[in-house]
C-alpha positions as CSV (number, residue, x, y, z in Angstrom):
1,M,-42.5,20.9,-15.5
2,T,-45.7,21.3,-17.3
3,A,-47.3,18.1,-18.7
4,T,-47.7,18.1,-22.4
5,G,-49.5,14.8,-22.8
6,A,-46.4,13.0,-24.1
7,D,-43.1,12.2,-22.7
8,P,-40.6,15.0,-23.3
9,T,-37.8,14.2,-25.8
10,D,-34.2,14.2,-24.6
11,A,-33.6,17.5,-26.4
12,E,-36.5,19.0,-24.4
13,L,-35.2,17.7,-21.2
14,V,-31.7,19.1,-21.9
15,E,-33.2,22.5,-22.6
16,R,-35.1,22.5,-19.3
17,V,-32.2,21.2,-17.2
18,L,-30.1,24.0,-18.7
19,A,-32.8,26.4,-17.3
20,A,-32.3,24.8,-13.8
21,D,-35.6,22.8,-14.0
22,R,-35.2,20.3,-11.2
23,E,-38.2,18.3,-12.3
24,A,-36.7,17.8,-15.7
25,F,-33.5,16.7,-14.0
26,A,-35.5,14.1,-12.1
27,V,-37.0,12.8,-15.3
28,V,-33.5,12.4,-16.8
29,Y,-32.6,10.2,-13.8
30,D,-35.8,8.2,-14.0
31,R,-35.3,7.6,-17.7
32,Y,-31.6,6.6,-17.6
33,G,-30.4,6.3,-13.9
34,P,-31.4,2.7,-13.3
35,R,-29.7,1.4,-16.5
36,L,-26.7,3.6,-15.8
37,F,-26.4,2.0,-12.4
38,D,-26.7,-1.5,-14.0
39,F,-23.9,-0.5,-16.4
40,A,-21.7,0.9,-13.6
41,Y,-22.2,-2.3,-11.6
42,S,-21.3,-4.5,-14.5
43,M,-17.9,-2.7,-14.7
44,L,-17.2,-2.2,-11.0
45,R,-18.9,-5.4,-9.5
46,H,-19.5,-3.4,-6.3
47,R,-22.8,-1.8,-5.3
48,E,-21.4,1.1,-3.3
49,D,-18.8,1.9,-5.9
50,A,-21.5,1.8,-8.7
51,S,-23.8,4.1,-6.7
52,D,-20.9,6.6,-6.2
53,A,-20.0,6.5,-9.9
54,V,-23.6,7.2,-10.9
55,A,-24.1,10.0,-8.4
56,D,-20.8,11.6,-9.4
57,S,-21.7,11.2,-13.1
58,F,-25.0,13.1,-12.6
59,V,-23.0,15.9,-10.9
60,L,-20.7,16.0,-14.0
61,F,-23.8,15.9,-16.2
62,A,-25.2,19.0,-14.5
63,E,-21.8,20.8,-14.8
64,R,-20.9,19.8,-18.3
65,L,-24.3,19.9,-20.0
66,P,-23.5,23.0,-22.0
67,Q,-20.8,20.9,-23.8
68,L,-23.5,18.7,-25.3
69,R,-23.8,20.1,-28.8
70,E,-26.5,17.6,-29.9
71,P,-29.1,17.4,-27.1
72,D,-30.9,14.4,-28.7
73,R,-27.7,12.4,-28.2
74,L,-28.1,12.6,-24.4
75,R,-28.2,8.8,-23.8
76,P,-24.8,7.8,-25.3
77,W,-23.3,11.0,-23.7
78,L,-24.5,9.9,-20.2
79,Y,-23.1,6.4,-20.8
80,A,-19.8,8.0,-21.8
81,I,-19.7,10.0,-18.5
82,V,-20.4,6.9,-16.4
83,R,-17.9,4.8,-18.3
84,S,-15.2,7.5,-17.6
85,E,-16.1,7.5,-13.9
86,C,-15.9,3.7,-13.7
87,L,-12.6,3.6,-15.5
88,R,-11.2,6.2,-13.0
89,R,-12.3,4.0,-10.1
90,L,-11.0,0.8,-11.7
91,K,-7.6,2.4,-12.3
92,A,-7.6,3.6,-8.6
93,R,-7.9,0.1,-7.4
94,K,-5.7,-1.4,-10.1
95,R,-8.4,-3.5,-11.7
96,V,-9.2,-5.5,-8.6
97,A,-12.8,-6.6,-9.1
98,F,-15.3,-7.3,-6.3
99,G,-16.5,-10.7,-7.3
100,G,-18.8,-13.1,-5.5
101,E,-20.2,-10.8,-2.9
102,E,-23.1,-9.7,-5.0
103,Q,-25.6,-12.3,-6.3
104,L,-27.5,-12.2,-9.6
105,I,-31.1,-11.2,-9.2
106,E,-33.4,-14.1,-10.0
107,M,-35.3,-13.9,-13.3
108,A,-38.1,-16.4,-13.7
109,D,-38.7,-18.3,-16.9
110,D,-42.0,-20.1,-17.0
111,S,-41.0,-22.2,-20.0
112,S,-38.2,-24.0,-18.0
113,T,-38.3,-26.6,-15.3
114,P,-36.8,-25.7,-11.9
115,D,-33.7,-27.8,-12.7
116,Q,-33.2,-26.1,-16.0
117,V,-33.6,-22.6,-14.5
118,A,-31.1,-23.5,-11.8
119,E,-28.6,-24.7,-14.4
120,Q,-29.1,-21.7,-16.6
121,Q,-28.6,-19.3,-13.6
122,A,-25.4,-21.2,-12.6
123,L,-24.1,-20.9,-16.2
124,R,-24.9,-17.1,-16.3
125,Q,-23.2,-16.6,-12.9
126,L,-20.1,-18.5,-14.2
127,V,-19.8,-16.5,-17.4
128,W,-20.6,-13.3,-15.5
129,D,-17.8,-13.9,-13.0
130,A,-15.4,-14.8,-15.7
131,S,-16.1,-11.7,-17.7
132,A,-14.7,-9.7,-14.9
133,G,-11.3,-10.8,-16.1
134,L,-11.8,-8.9,-19.5
135,A,-10.0,-5.6,-20.0
136,E,-12.1,-2.6,-18.8
137,R,-12.6,-1.4,-22.4
138,D,-13.9,-4.8,-23.6
139,R,-16.1,-5.2,-20.5
140,A,-17.7,-1.8,-21.2
141,L,-18.2,-2.5,-24.9
142,L,-19.8,-5.9,-24.0
143,D,-22.2,-4.4,-21.5
144,L,-23.2,-1.3,-23.5
145,H,-24.1,-3.5,-26.5
146,L,-25.5,-6.7,-25.0
147,R,-27.3,-5.4,-21.9
148,Q,-27.8,-1.6,-22.5
149,G,-28.9,-2.0,-26.1
150,L,-26.5,0.6,-27.7
151,E,-25.3,-0.1,-31.2
152,G,-24.0,1.8,-34.2
153,A,-23.4,5.5,-33.7
154,E,-24.7,5.5,-30.1
155,L,-22.3,2.7,-29.2
156,G,-19.4,4.5,-30.8
157,E,-20.2,7.7,-29.0
158,A,-20.4,6.0,-25.6
159,M,-17.0,4.3,-26.3
160,G,-15.4,7.4,-27.8
161,V,-14.8,5.9,-31.2
162,S,-16.5,6.0,-34.6
163,A,-19.5,3.7,-35.4
164,S,-17.4,1.7,-37.8
165,N,-14.6,1.2,-35.3
166,A,-17.2,0.1,-32.7
167,Y,-18.5,-2.5,-35.2
168,V,-15.0,-3.9,-35.7
169,M,-14.3,-4.0,-32.0
170,L,-17.6,-5.7,-31.3
171,N,-17.0,-8.5,-33.9
172,R,-13.5,-9.1,-32.6
173,L,-14.8,-9.2,-29.0
174,R,-17.6,-11.6,-29.9
175,G,-15.1,-14.2,-31.2
176,Q,-12.9,-13.7,-28.2
177,V,-15.8,-14.2,-25.7
178,D,-17.3,-17.2,-27.4
179,R,-13.9,-18.9,-27.6
180,S,-12.3,-18.0,-24.2
181,L,-15.4,-18.1,-22.0
182,G,-16.7,-21.1,-24.0
183,A,-13.5,-22.8,-22.9
184,L,-14.4,-22.0,-19.3
185,L,-17.8,-23.6,-19.6
186,I,-16.2,-26.8,-21.1
187,A,-13.6,-26.8,-18.2
188,R,-16.3,-26.6,-15.6
189,L,-18.9,-28.9,-17.3
190,G,-17.0,-31.4,-19.5
191,R,-14.5,-33.2,-17.2
192,D,-16.8,-36.1,-16.5
193,D,-17.1,-36.9,-20.2
194,C,-13.5,-36.5,-21.2
195,D,-10.6,-38.3,-19.4
196,E,-8.0,-36.3,-21.3
197,L,-9.6,-33.0,-20.2
198,D,-9.9,-34.2,-16.6
199,A,-6.1,-35.1,-16.6
200,L,-5.3,-31.7,-18.1
201,L,-7.1,-30.0,-15.3
202,A,-5.9,-32.3,-12.5
203,D,-4.1,-29.4,-10.6
204,W,-6.7,-26.8,-11.5
205,D,-7.7,-24.5,-8.6
206,G,-10.9,-23.2,-10.4
207,G,-9.4,-19.9,-11.5
208,F,-9.4,-19.1,-15.2
209,S,-6.0,-17.8,-16.0
210,P,-4.9,-17.1,-19.6
211,L,-2.7,-20.2,-19.5
212,I,-5.7,-22.5,-18.5
213,R,-7.9,-20.8,-21.1
214,K,-5.4,-21.4,-23.8
215,R,-4.8,-25.0,-22.8
216,V,-8.5,-25.8,-22.7
217,A,-9.2,-24.0,-25.9
218,R,-6.5,-25.9,-27.7
219,H,-7.8,-29.2,-26.3
220,V,-11.3,-28.5,-27.4
221,D,-10.2,-27.7,-30.9
222,G,-8.6,-31.2,-31.2
223,C,-11.1,-33.3,-29.1
224,D,-14.2,-34.7,-30.7
225,V,-16.1,-35.1,-27.4
226,C,-15.4,-31.6,-26.1
227,G,-15.9,-30.1,-29.6
228,E,-19.3,-31.7,-29.7
229,R,-20.1,-30.3,-26.3
230,R,-19.0,-26.8,-27.4
231,R,-21.3,-27.0,-30.4
232,K,-24.3,-27.9,-28.1
233,I,-23.6,-25.6,-25.2
234,V,-25.3,-22.2,-24.9
235,S,-23.2,-19.4,-26.3
236,P,-21.4,-17.3,-23.6
237,W,-22.4,-14.3,-25.6
238,M,-26.0,-15.1,-25.2
239,L,-25.6,-16.0,-21.6
240,L,-24.1,-12.6,-20.9
241,A,-27.0,-10.9,-22.8
242,S,-29.4,-12.7,-20.5
243,V,-27.9,-11.6,-17.2
244,P,-30.7,-9.7,-15.4
245,I,-30.6,-6.0,-14.7
246,F,-29.1,-5.1,-11.3
247,A,-31.6,-2.8,-9.5
248,A,-30.3,0.5,-8.3
249,P,-30.4,1.2,-4.6
250,I,-33.6,2.9,-3.5
251,G,-31.8,5.8,-2.0
252,L,-29.7,6.6,-5.1
253,R,-32.5,8.5,-6.8
254,D,-33.0,10.8,-3.8
255,R,-29.2,11.3,-3.5
256,V,-28.9,12.3,-7.2
257,V,-32.1,14.4,-7.5
258,N,-31.9,16.2,-4.2
259,D,-28.1,16.7,-3.8
260,T,-27.1,17.8,-7.3
261,Q,-26.8,21.5,-7.8
262,L,-28.3,22.9,-11.0
263,V,-27.2,26.1,-12.7
264,A,-29.1,28.0,-15.3
265,Y,-27.4,29.0,-18.5
266,T,-28.4,31.4,-21.3
267,V,-28.0,30.4,-24.9
268,P,-26.7,33.1,-27.2
269,A,-29.3,34.3,-29.8
270,G,-29.3,32.3,-33.0
271,S,-27.8,29.2,-31.5
272,T,-29.5,25.9,-31.2
273,G,-29.3,23.6,-28.2
274,A,-26.7,24.0,-25.6
275,S,-23.6,26.1,-26.3
276,P,-20.1,24.7,-25.7
277,L,-18.5,25.5,-22.5
278,G,-15.9,27.8,-24.0
279,A,-18.6,29.9,-25.8
280,L,-20.5,30.8,-22.6
281,G,-18.4,33.6,-21.5
282,K,-20.5,36.6,-20.4
283,G,-23.6,34.9,-21.7
284,R,-23.6,32.4,-18.8
285,V,-25.9,33.5,-16.1
286,L,-25.6,31.9,-12.7
287,A,-29.0,31.4,-11.0
288,A,-28.8,30.8,-7.3
289,V,-30.1,27.4,-6.2
290,G,-30.0,27.5,-2.4
291,T,-27.6,30.0,-0.9
292,A,-25.4,32.4,-2.8
293,A,-22.4,30.6,-1.6
294,A,-23.6,27.4,-3.2
295,V,-23.7,29.1,-6.6
296,I,-19.9,29.8,-6.6
297,A,-19.1,26.3,-7.8
298,V,-15.5,25.3,-7.6
299,V,-14.8,23.0,-10.5
300,V,-11.5,21.2,-10.1
301,A,-10.0,18.1,-11.6
302,L,-9.6,15.0,-9.5
303,L,-6.0,14.1,-9.7
304,L,-5.7,10.6,-8.2
305,W,-2.8,8.5,-9.5
306,P,-2.3,5.5,-7.2
307,G,0.1,2.7,-7.9
308,G,3.6,2.6,-9.1
309,D,6.4,5.2,-9.1
310,E,5.9,6.6,-12.6
311,E,3.7,9.6,-13.2
312,P,0.7,8.9,-15.5
313,T,0.9,10.0,-19.1
314,A,-1.9,11.0,-21.4
315,Q,-3.5,8.1,-23.2
316,P,-4.1,8.5,-27.0
317,V,-7.7,8.2,-28.1
318,T,-8.1,5.4,-30.6
319,G,-10.5,5.5,-33.5
320,T,-12.1,8.4,-35.4
321,P,-13.9,11.0,-33.2
322,T,-17.7,11.2,-33.7
323,A,-19.8,14.3,-33.8
324,T,-20.6,14.1,-30.1
325,P,-17.5,14.5,-28.0
326,E,-16.8,12.2,-25.1
327,P,-17.0,14.0,-21.8
328,T,-13.9,15.7,-20.6
329,P,-11.5,12.9,-19.5
330,T,-10.8,12.5,-15.8
331,P,-7.2,12.8,-14.7
332,S,-6.9,9.0,-14.5
333,D,-7.2,9.1,-18.3
334,T,-5.0,12.2,-18.9
335,A,-2.7,14.5,-16.9
336,E,-4.3,17.6,-18.5
337,P,-5.8,19.7,-15.6
338,S,-9.3,21.2,-15.6
339,P,-9.7,25.0,-15.5
340,S,-8.6,26.4,-12.2
341,P,-11.2,27.7,-9.8
342,S,-11.9,31.4,-9.9
343,T,-9.9,33.5,-7.5
344,S,-11.0,36.3,-5.2
345,A,-9.3,39.4,-3.8
346,G,-9.6,38.1,-0.2
347,P,-7.0,36.2,1.9
348,G,-5.4,33.2,0.4
349,F,-7.5,30.0,0.6
350,L,-6.6,26.5,-0.5
351,V,-9.0,24.2,-2.4
352,L,-8.2,20.5,-2.8
353,S,-8.9,18.7,-6.0
354,T,-10.7,16.0,-4.0
355,R,-11.4,15.4,-0.3
356,S,-10.8,11.6,-0.5
357,A,-8.6,9.2,-2.3
358,D,-9.0,5.4,-2.4
359,L,-5.8,3.5,-3.2
360,G,-7.7,0.2,-3.5
361,R,-5.8,-3.0,-3.0
362,R,-2.6,-2.2,-4.8
363,G,-2.1,1.6,-5.1
364,S,0.5,3.3,-2.9
365,R,0.4,6.9,-4.0
366,A,-2.2,9.6,-4.6
367,T,-1.6,13.1,-6.0
368,F,-3.8,16.0,-5.0
369,R,-3.9,19.4,-6.7
370,L,-4.0,22.4,-4.4
371,T,-5.3,25.7,-5.8
372,N,-5.1,29.0,-4.0
373,T,-8.4,30.7,-4.8
374,G,-7.7,33.8,-2.7
375,G,-5.8,37.0,-3.5
376,E,-2.7,36.5,-1.3
377,P,0.0,33.8,-1.2
378,V,-0.6,30.8,1.2
379,T,2.1,28.9,3.0
380,Y,0.8,25.6,4.1
381,R,2.0,22.7,6.3
382,A,0.9,19.1,5.6
383,T,0.6,16.5,8.3
384,S,-0.7,13.0,8.6
385,S,-2.9,11.4,11.3
386,V,-1.2,8.0,10.8
387,G,2.4,6.9,10.6
388,W,1.9,4.9,7.3
389,L,1.1,8.1,5.3
390,A,3.8,10.5,4.2
391,T,3.4,13.8,2.3
392,S,5.6,15.5,-0.2
393,P,6.4,18.3,0.0
394,P,5.6,18.7,3.7
395,S,5.2,22.4,3.3
396,A,5.1,24.9,0.4
397,T,4.0,28.4,-0.6
398,I,1.4,28.8,-3.4
399,D,0.8,32.2,-5.0
400,A,-2.6,33.7,-5.5
401,G,-4.5,32.0,-8.4
402,E,-1.8,29.3,-8.7
403,S,-1.8,25.6,-8.2
404,A,0.6,23.0,-6.9
405,F,0.7,19.3,-6.3
406,L,0.8,17.3,-3.0
407,T,1.9,13.7,-3.2
408,V,0.8,11.3,-0.5
409,T,2.6,8.0,-0.3
410,A,1.3,5.0,1.7
411,N,3.6,2.4,3.3
412,R,1.5,-0.6,2.8
413,G,3.8,-2.8,4.9
414,A,2.9,-0.8,8.0
415,V,-0.9,-1.4,7.9
416,D,-2.9,-4.4,9.1
417,E,-4.8,-6.6,6.6
418,G,-8.1,-5.1,5.7
419,R,-9.2,-1.5,5.2
420,S,-7.2,1.4,6.7
421,T,-7.9,5.1,6.5
422,G,-5.8,8.1,7.4
423,T,-6.3,11.9,7.2
424,I,-4.0,14.5,5.6
425,Q,-4.4,17.9,7.3
426,L,-3.4,21.1,5.5
427,T,-3.0,24.2,7.7
428,W,-2.1,27.8,7.0
429,D,-2.5,31.1,8.9
430,A,-6.0,31.8,7.7
431,G,-7.5,28.3,7.7
432,S,-7.2,24.6,7.1
433,T,-8.6,21.7,5.0
434,S,-8.2,18.0,5.0
435,A,-8.5,14.9,2.9
436,T,-8.8,11.2,3.7
437,V,-6.7,8.5,2.1
438,S,-7.9,4.9,2.4
439,L,-6.6,1.5,1.1
440,V,-7.3,-2.2,1.4
441,E,-4.4,-4.5,2.2
442,E,-4.8,-8.1,1.3
443,R,-2.3,-10.7,2.3
444,A,-2.4,-14.3,1.3
445,P,-1.9,-17.0,3.9
446,Q,1.6,-18.3,4.6
447,V,1.7,-22.0,3.7
448,G,4.6,-24.2,4.5
449,R,5.9,-27.4,2.9
450,P,4.0,-30.6,3.7
451,V,5.7,-32.8,6.4
452,I,5.4,-36.5,5.5
453,P,6.7,-39.5,7.6
454,S,9.4,-41.7,6.1
455,A,8.3,-44.9,4.3
456,P,4.7,-43.8,4.0
457,S,2.1,-46.4,3.2
458,C,-1.7,-47.0,3.1
459,T,-3.0,-43.9,4.9
460,V,-0.4,-41.1,5.3
461,P,-0.6,-38.4,8.0
462,V,0.6,-35.0,6.7
463,T,1.2,-31.8,8.6
464,A,2.1,-28.3,7.5
465,K,2.6,-24.8,9.0
466,V,-0.1,-22.4,7.9
467,S,-0.8,-18.9,9.3
468,D,-2.8,-15.8,8.4
469,E,-3.3,-12.6,10.3
470,S,-7.0,-12.3,9.5
471,G,-7.7,-16.0,10.4
472,L,-8.1,-19.1,8.2
473,R,-11.3,-20.2,6.6
474,S,-10.1,-23.5,5.2
475,V,-6.9,-25.5,4.8
476,T,-6.8,-28.4,2.3
477,L,-4.4,-31.2,1.7
478,V,-4.1,-32.0,-2.0
479,W,-2.3,-34.9,-3.8
480,T,-2.1,-35.6,-7.5
481,G,-0.4,-38.2,-9.7
482,G,-0.8,-41.9,-9.5
483,R,-3.7,-41.3,-7.2
484,S,-5.5,-38.0,-6.6
485,G,-7.5,-36.7,-3.7
486,R,-7.9,-34.0,-1.1
487,D,-8.6,-33.8,2.6
488,A,-9.8,-31.0,4.9
489,M,-7.0,-30.3,7.4
490,S,-7.6,-29.4,11.0
491,R,-5.5,-27.5,13.5
492,Q,-3.3,-29.5,15.8
493,G,-1.3,-27.2,18.1
494,S,0.8,-24.9,15.9
495,S,0.3,-27.0,12.7
496,W,-2.5,-28.2,10.5
497,A,-3.0,-32.0,10.0
498,G,-4.7,-34.1,7.4
499,V,-4.6,-37.7,6.1
500,M,-3.7,-38.8,2.5
501,G,-5.0,-42.1,1.2
502,T,-6.1,-44.9,1.4
503,F,-3.7,-46.3,-1.2
504,D,-4.5,-49.9,-2.4
505,Q,-1.5,-49.9,-4.7
506,Q,1.9,-48.2,-4.8
507,A,1.7,-44.6,-6.2
508,T,4.0,-41.6,-6.7
509,V,2.1,-38.5,-5.9
510,S,2.7,-34.7,-5.6
511,V,1.5,-33.3,-2.4
512,H,0.8,-29.6,-1.4
513,V,-1.4,-27.6,0.9
514,Q,-3.7,-24.8,-0.1
515,A,-5.3,-22.3,2.3
516,T,-8.0,-19.6,2.2
517,D,-8.3,-16.9,4.8
518,R,-11.4,-15.2,6.1
519,R,-11.1,-12.4,3.6
520,G,-11.0,-14.9,0.6
521,N,-7.3,-14.7,-0.1
522,T,-5.9,-18.1,-1.3
523,A,-2.4,-19.4,-1.3
524,R,-0.8,-22.7,-2.3
525,G,2.3,-24.0,-0.6
526,P,5.3,-25.8,-2.1
527,S,4.9,-29.3,-3.4
528,V,6.6,-32.5,-2.2
529,T,6.8,-35.7,-4.3
530,V,6.6,-38.9,-2.4
531,T,6.1,-42.6,-3.2
532,V,3.4,-44.3,-1.1
533,N,3.3,-48.0,-0.6
534,P,0.0,-49.9,-0.7
535,C,-1.9,-51.0,2.4
536,P,-0.8,-54.5,3.5
537,L,-3.0,-57.4,2.4
C-alpha cells in the first residue's frame, strides 16, 4: 500500500481490502484487532476462545465486506461481527464463563500508594468477576461503551439497535450495575462494620446469586451504616471502566493477517463504496490468492445447536434497525441457512458446515449441515470413533446441490470428568470427511451428611463421606448458629474428619461439610442441627 503521508481512512481501507490489498487488511487488524480481542475476552473470559472468535471474525470480515454499505462505519460493523461470534460461542457452552484462570493486567497509578493500588485492583477484579453473571447482551453493551468507547449511533450499530434504543438500554443497565454490583462490594467489604449484615451473610459461600444480591440490596436500602458506605464506595460502573485492556496474543496478528484469504471484487459503475452481496452477480470477479482451488471458497453456515431437545428458533431483533446492517446472523441466532455452496458437474461430494463442534459444559447435541456440492447423488454412512457419540440418521442419500442435516448426540453420563473429544466420520463411494465433537463434563463432589457423636460437648469430632473422581482440593467443616466457625478436614481412611469447637457455653448449631475438587467444582452436603454442651469448668 502506497504511503500518503497520513493514515488512511476506514473507507479507504475498505476500498483497498475489496481490491485484495493484503497490506490494507493488515492495517485494519493493527487498527482494530487488539481492541476487538479485548472485547471478545471481556465476553468469553477465555484467551483461546477470544483468539478464535477474533480470527473467525476477520475471516467473516473478508467474506462479507461487500455487504458494508457505508465503509466509514467499519468500526461498529467489526464489533458487531465479533459480538455475533462471541454470542455463538457462549450459546454453545450455555453461558458457562471461564472465571478466575486469567488475571487482570497490572496498570500502575503513580498517584496512589501501594496499598491503595492493591485495594483498587482487588475491587476491579471483584466487580469484573461479578459482571460475568450479567446477560450476554448486557455484558456486550457494558464493554462496548465503557471500555471500547462506542456511543450513540456507533453503539447502536454494534448492538443491532437504534441509537435511541442504545441510550435507553445503557441508562437502564447503569442503574442495574450500580445497585446490584454495589451490593456485592458491600457484601464483601462491609461485614466488619455491620453486625446485621454479618448475620445476614452467615451462611454465604461467596457466590453472588440473585437471591443474595436482592437480600443485600434491600438491607443496604434500610441500613444507615451500609448506606453510608455505599455512598462513599467507588462506583462499580467506574471500576468496570478502569479495567485494563487485555493484550492480544502475539501470534494472533500473524494468524489473522497470513491465514485469511482475500478476494477482489469489482464495484459496478456509478456506485459508491462496496456493493451489497446480492448485487454482485456477474460483476464479482474472483482474483486468485494462492492456488486456483483456494479461490473456490465454500461459504456455509455453521449450524451448531447444543443443549436441550428443542430445535432453535429464530430470535426477533429488538429495536429499530440502523442504516448499517448487523452482520449476517450466525445459526446460533437464527435457523435461517446461508447460501448453499456452488455445485459442480463432477461426482457427488459432501461438505460439512463445520469441522468441529464444542458442546461446552452443558450441551448434548450438535447439528451439522451436509451439502452435496457435486453433480451426482451421494449416499453416505456416519460412524463415531467413541461410544458416547451417536449420529442420526446413521446413513442417508443427498441429491446433487441439496443439503441435509446430521444430528450428533452426546451421552454425557458415559464420559469421564474433564474434556472429551470424539470424531464423526462420513464415508461414501467417492470420498470421506470428518468432524470432531468435544465437550467438558464437570461433576461436583459427592458430600455426605456429617456424623456427630451423641451428647457432644466442648470440642466435637465430626466425620463425613466425601468423594470426587477428579480428586479433592479441599474439604471444610462449617457450623453456624449460636456459635459459628469452620475447620479444614483431613482424610482418615474412607472418610474426612474435622473438629468443631471449642464451645465455652451451650450452643445449638447447624453443621454441614462443603468440598471443592481439583477442577474447581464445589458442593455442599446436607446439614445436621445439634446442641453442643460447653466444656467442663
